[in-house]
N, C-alpha and C positions, 0 to 999 in steps of 0.2 A: 327499967328502961326510961330514958328521958328523951323526948323528941320535941324540939323547940324551933318554930319558924323565926328566924332572925330578921328576914327582909323579904318582901315580895313587891314586885313592880311589874305589871303586865304579865308576861309569860316567864319571868325569871323568879325563882323561889330559892332562898338560901335557908338551909336547915342545919341545926346542930343536933347530933345524935350521940347519946351516951349509953353504953351497955356495961354493967358490972360483969365480972367473970362469971361465966355460966349462963348469962342472960341471952335471950334470943329475940329477934324481931318477929313480928307476926308473919305468917305465910303471906306472900304478896307477889305481884308482878312489877316489872320495871318498864313501863311503856314509853319512857322518855330518855333522851340523852342526858348525861349528868357527869359532873366532875366532883370527885371526892378528895378531900385533903385530910390525912390522918394527923390528929393532934396528939393522941396518946393511945398506946396499946401495942400488943406484940403478936397476936394471932387471931384470925377469924376462920370459921368453917362456913362454907356455903352448902346448905342441905337442900336437896330437891324433893319436892313432895312426891314425885313419881318413883322414888326409891332408888334412883341411880346413885352411883358413888358420889360422895360429897367432895368438895374442893377444900383444901387446907391452904390458907394464905398467911405467910409470915409478913409482919408489918413493922414499920418503923415511923416514928414521928417525922412529919414533913413529906412523907410519901404521897404522891398525887396520882390518881387514876382516872382515866376517861372510860366511861361505861356506855356501851351500846344498849338500845332498848331490847327487851326480851319479854315474851309472853309466858315463859316457863315459870311456873310457880315455885318459889324458893324462899329461904330465910337465911339471914346471917346469924351466927352464934359466936359469942365471945368465948373462944376456947383457950384464951391466953391467961396468964397469971395477973395481968394488970387490967384496970378499967380501960375500956375502949371509948375513944371520942373522935368524932369526925365532923367536918363541915362539908356539906354537899350543896352544890349548885345545880338545880334542875332547870332544864330548858323545856318548858311546857308548850303545848300547842294552843292553849287558851288560858286566860287568867284564872278561871274557876276549876281547872283540872286538878285531880288528885294525883300527886307525884308517884305514889306507890300504892295502888289499890290493893286492899287486903282480900285474901281468898280463904277465909276460915271454913 
């Protein structure tokens, strides 16, 4: 997994995320609004720590998604055959906020 902050000014943070096939993000929450732009990849699964059924998302480069905040602990897993890459813009409530607090 590669996670790189590309830009931050005030409460706006822009991050590039890369996941190889089979790689997963750490368990985390998403307390802030965000916009994600898919640069590369074909499929992600969203797994929930509470054991409920996971979501399977088909992806295409150029796809854009608006995500609402959630306190539900989850992680994204690259279940596709291609490396996954996205740019995400986080709308934080303060400059020092953690955009996706981990819940290990």
